[in-house]
N, C-alpha and C positions, 0 to 999 in steps of 0.2 A: 438540575440532572444532568449530565452531557453524554451522550449516547454516539458510539460510533458502529455503523454496521456494514460489513463487507458486504459484495456479493459478486457473483460472476465467476467464481473456479469453478472446477470440472477436471474431466478428463479428456486428453486434446494428444494426438499422436506427434512423435515427435517431426519436429518442423512447422508445428503448426503455429496458431496463434489465439491467445483470448484477454479480453481486458477484464480487467477488476477495476469494480468501483469504490468508494468509501464516504458513507454520507453523514457528514455529522448531527447533529442536532439535540434541542436544549437550551438551556440560558446563556447562548455565546454571545461575548459581545465581539471579541472578532479572534481568529486564529493565525499563528505564527509561521511554525513550522510544521510537513505534512511528512508523513513517511512511510514509504513501506520496508517490513522486515520479515523473514520468513525463517522457517524452523522443519528441517526436518530429521526422518528418525532418527534418534540417536546421536544430534549432533545440537551444538548450539545455537540459541535463535542469532540470523545475523541479519545486519543492515543490507538493505537489497537498493533503497535509491530516497531521496530527499527532496523537496520543495521547498523554499522560502516564499513567502508572504507576494515577494518583487516577482518571482519567477526564476529566481537563481536554481538549478538541478545541481544535483549529484549522485553518481552511480558508483553501487560497487564493482570493481576491476569484469568479475564474472559476469556482468548482464551488460556491459558498453555495448551501443549499438546493437542491442537487439531488442531493450527495454525501453519504454519513453513513461516517465512520470510527470503527470501535469494536473492541475486543478482549476476550478471554477470555484471562484471566490464568491460569488451569488447565491451559489446552491449549497457553497459550506461542502466538498465533494472534492473526493480526491482521486486521480484514475491512474491504472497501472497497464498500459499498451504492451504487452508480451507478447514477441514474435520469434519465429527461430526456436521456437523450446526445443528444449533438451533433456533428457531420462534425469540428470542431474539438476534440473528444476522444481523437481518433483518435491513439495513442501506444502508446509499451510503457512498462509500469506497473513500477515496480520497490519493491521491499519492500525497509525501511531499519530497523535498529535498536541502539541501545545497549546492551547485554548486559554482566551481569557475568558473568566468568571466572576461577573461582580468584581472585579479588579485586580484578583486572583490569578494568575500565571500557573496552571495544571496540566500534566498531563494524562494523555488516555491512548485505552488500546481497545480496539475490537476484539469482537469472539473470534476471528481468522475464518477463514473461505481455503478450503483443500484445492489443491491442483495436482494433478497426476499425469506425468507424459509417459506415454507408454503404448508401445504398438498392442 
């Protein structure tokens, strides 16, 4: 079994910062792509940022220059540093990962963590 557990969400004022963490645990051989998605009320889930095993990153235009994705392969953990937060960043943030388990590549989701940007 593999689990992704997110932490770090909360309430922050506009212009503030938060760091999200997502730790993968279980029968993991290796992790390929790790990513963060978000879903605001009444909207579809959208991709925020991705990072591959080698460290290459990609960002949605709406967060470029404000968010930074990183990973610690030794800890099977991905992070999302969010700076200059805006009310429109308010959403449930989900961790996602492509993980090799017993020779099979599977896709996993975390349970989500709420980020609210409001004064």
